[in-house]
N, C-alpha and C positions, 0 to 999 in steps of 0.2 A: 631100176628107176628110183631116184631119190624122192623123198617126201615133197620137196618143193616142185619137182617136175610133175608129180602126180597132181598136185594142187593146180599147177598151171594148165595141165591137160584138161582137167575137169572144168576149170573156169572157161577156157576157150571153147570146149565142146558144148558146155551149157549155153554160152553166148551164141554160137553158130546155130544150134538147134532152136533157140528162141527166135532168132532172126528168120530162120527157115519157116517156123510155125507161123510167124506174123505174115510173111509173104504168102504162104499157102492159104491162110484164112482170108487175107485181103483179095486173093484171086478166087475166093469162094470154093476152095478145095477142102473137102471134109478131112483129109489126112492131116491138115493143120492142127486139129484137136489132138490127134495122137502124137504129133511131133512136139506140141507144147507139153503134153504129159511126160514124154521121155525127157525133155529138157529140164522139167522140174525135178524129175527123179535124179538126173545127173547133178543138178544143183544141190539137192538134198545130200547126195553123197559128198559133195565138196564141203557143205556146211557141217556134216558130221565130222569130217577130218579136221576141220578148223574149230569145232566146238561152238558154232554159232547157232544156239538152240532156238532163239526167236526167229531166225531166218528159216530154220527147218519148218516151224509152224506156218510161216508165211507161204513157203513153197507147197506144203501139204494142203493148205487152204486153196492155193491156185489149182491144184490137181482136182479137188472136189468141185470147184467152180467150173473148171473146164469140162469135167465129165457131166455136170448138171447142164451146161450150155449145149453140149452135144446131144444129150437126151431130149432137151427141150426142142432143139432144132428138128430132131427126128420125129417128135410127136406132131410138130407143125406140118411137116412134109408128108406124114402118113405113109401110105404104101408107095409113094413116089421116091422114097429114100433108096439110094443105090449103095453098093458096097463102099466101104470106107476108103479104099485106095483107088477109086476110079478117078482119072485125072481131068475129066470134063467138068467144067463148072456147072453148078445147079443154080437156077434162077431163084433168088431170095424173094 
């Protein structure tokens, strides 16, 4: 696989995962947080290959904010929190 093909694959994969995460969170699926974290990791990989150091910082910050949001949501729900990958929506 050539360098440009790897970059294209990472870019498309990051975009697809970002859209999937957005849809999951909009449908109140907790797995959306994990999908967004994976999307940001993929996009960090793309930025490393391209040398986009400021963007790496932005995506790393997105991971921290996503993890913080997930933990905050968990504290609000208390013992009612279910496993991360259960597909039934939880009432907010």
